C-alpha positions as CSV (number, residue, x, y, z in Angstrom):
1,X,91.7,177.0,110.7
2,X,93.2,173.6,111.0
3,X,92.9,171.2,108.5
4,X,91.7,167.3,109.7
5,X,92.5,164.7,108.2
6,X,91.3,160.9,108.1
7,X,92.5,157.7,107.2
8,X,89.7,155.0,107.3
9,X,90.4,151.0,106.2
10,X,86.2,150.3,106.6
11,X,83.6,152.2,108.7
12,X,84.7,151.1,112.2
13,X,88.2,151.8,112.3
14,X,89.3,155.1,111.4
15,X,92.1,158.0,112.2
16,X,91.3,161.1,113.1
17,X,94.8,163.7,113.8
18,X,93.6,167.0,115.1
19,X,96.0,167.7,117.2
20,X,93.7,167.1,120.3
21,X,93.1,163.5,122.1
22,X,91.0,160.9,119.8
23,X,88.6,158.6,121.6
24,X,87.4,156.2,118.6
25,X,84.1,154.3,119.1
26,X,83.0,152.2,116.7
27,X,82.4,154.8,113.3
28,X,82.8,158.0,115.7
29,X,85.9,159.5,116.4
30,X,85.4,161.7,119.1
31,X,87.7,164.5,119.2
32,X,88.5,167.2,121.7
33,X,89.6,170.9,120.0
34,X,90.2,174.0,120.5
35,X,87.5,175.8,117.9
36,X,88.9,178.7,116.4
37,X,88.9,181.7,119.4
38,X,87.6,178.9,122.2
39,X,89.9,177.0,124.1
40,X,87.3,174.7,125.6
41,X,85.1,173.4,122.0
42,X,84.1,169.7,122.2
43,X,84.2,168.7,118.8
44,X,83.6,165.2,117.5
45,X,84.2,164.2,113.7
46,X,81.7,161.7,112.2
47,X,82.4,159.3,109.9
48,X,79.7,157.5,107.8
49,X,77.8,156.7,111.2
50,X,74.2,155.1,110.3
51,X,72.1,158.2,109.7
52,X,74.8,161.2,109.2
53,X,77.1,161.9,106.7
54,X,80.7,162.7,106.9
55,X,81.3,165.8,109.2
56,X,82.6,167.6,112.1
57,X,80.0,169.0,114.9
58,X,81.1,171.0,117.5
59,X,79.5,171.7,121.0
60,X,79.3,175.9,122.0
61,X,82.2,176.9,124.0
62,X,81.7,176.9,127.8
63,X,84.2,179.6,128.5
64,X,83.3,183.1,129.1
65,X,83.2,185.3,126.0
66,X,86.1,187.3,124.6
67,X,87.6,189.3,127.8
68,X,85.6,192.0,128.5
69,X,87.3,195.5,126.9
70,X,86.4,199.1,127.9
71,X,84.8,202.2,126.3
72,X,85.2,205.7,127.8
73,X,83.4,208.9,126.9
74,X,85.1,212.9,127.8
75,X,83.4,216.1,126.9
76,X,84.8,219.7,127.6
77,X,81.0,221.6,127.8
78,X,83.3,224.7,127.9
79,X,84.7,224.3,124.1
80,X,82.0,221.8,123.1
81,X,84.5,218.9,122.2
82,X,84.8,214.8,122.9
83,X,87.2,211.9,122.9
84,X,86.4,208.5,123.0
85,X,88.2,205.3,123.1
86,X,87.5,201.7,123.0
87,X,88.3,198.3,123.5
88,X,90.6,199.1,126.9
89,X,91.2,195.8,128.8
90,X,90.4,198.5,132.3
91,X,87.9,200.5,133.1
92,X,90.7,203.4,134.0
93,X,92.7,202.9,130.8
94,X,89.5,203.7,128.6
95,X,89.0,206.5,131.0
96,X,92.6,208.0,130.6
97,X,92.5,207.6,127.1
98,X,89.0,209.2,126.7
99,X,90.5,212.5,128.7
100,X,94.0,212.6,126.2
101,X,91.9,212.7,123.1
102,X,89.3,215.3,124.5
103,X,92.4,217.1,125.5
104,X,94.2,217.6,122.8
105,X,91.2,219.5,121.0
106,X,90.4,221.4,124.0
107,X,90.5,222.2,128.2
108,X,88.1,221.3,131.2
109,X,87.6,218.0,129.9
110,X,86.2,215.3,132.0
111,X,84.7,211.1,131.8
112,X,81.0,211.6,131.4
113,X,80.8,207.4,130.5
114,X,83.0,204.3,130.9
115,X,81.2,201.0,129.1
116,X,81.6,197.4,127.9
117,X,78.8,199.0,125.6
118,X,79.2,200.6,122.0
119,X,79.4,204.2,122.5
120,X,78.6,207.2,120.8
121,X,78.5,211.0,121.1
122,X,76.8,214.0,119.0
123,X,76.6,217.1,118.4
124,X,74.4,219.7,117.4
125,X,75.2,221.9,114.0
126,X,75.8,225.2,115.4
127,X,79.0,223.3,117.6
128,X,76.6,224.2,121.4
129,X,75.8,221.2,123.0
130,X,76.4,217.0,123.1
131,X,74.9,213.9,124.1
132,X,76.5,210.9,124.3
133,X,74.5,207.1,124.8
134,X,76.0,203.4,125.0
135,X,74.0,200.0,123.7
136,X,74.3,196.6,123.0
137,X,74.9,198.0,119.2
138,X,76.9,201.1,117.2
139,X,73.2,201.7,115.6
140,X,71.8,201.8,118.2
141,X,74.1,204.1,120.5
142,X,73.8,206.4,117.7
143,X,70.8,206.6,117.4
144,X,70.2,207.6,121.2
145,X,73.3,209.5,121.3
146,X,71.6,211.7,118.3
147,X,68.1,211.6,119.2
148,X,69.1,212.9,123.0
149,X,70.7,215.8,121.1
150,X,67.6,216.3,118.6
151,X,65.0,216.4,121.5
152,X,67.1,219.3,122.6
153,X,67.7,221.3,119.3
154,X,65.0,220.2,116.5
155,X,66.8,217.6,114.5
156,X,69.7,220.0,113.9
157,X,72.5,217.1,115.3
158,X,74.8,214.7,114.0
159,X,77.7,212.2,114.9
160,X,80.5,213.0,116.3
161,X,82.1,209.8,117.7
162,X,81.5,206.3,117.9
163,X,82.7,203.0,118.2
164,X,82.5,199.2,120.3
165,X,85.1,197.8,122.9
């Protein structure tokens, strides 16, 4: 995080150095600067303004969230093995890596899911069947995959793989 340095001779004359353009009006200096992880945040440093203490206030970044990343799941129904990938920049790359991971453990792998959400694979304890799911959060993806598997296997399933892009 960048440090903010101020030099004030009086409440109406402050200099704020943050490496961005500065506009000063009375006791409020407005600083346009990038907040950590953002290129478009607008911040202002308030120095002794009436009703305010010293401090920095930033508006939320109006730019898109973090770059879209992909996760994928591949399974081999004949050998009941799976492969997973996450945090890939493209859907195709995520699918290829999931297939590659699955193929390390058995043949006949097929990509069964690609998502920009968290993914999970559950397998029954006998190793005869699998279920998979995606959800906003990792815990929910895991619960859903296990729940889908348990519905077919009387509560004998557990998480095999899980991750978030």
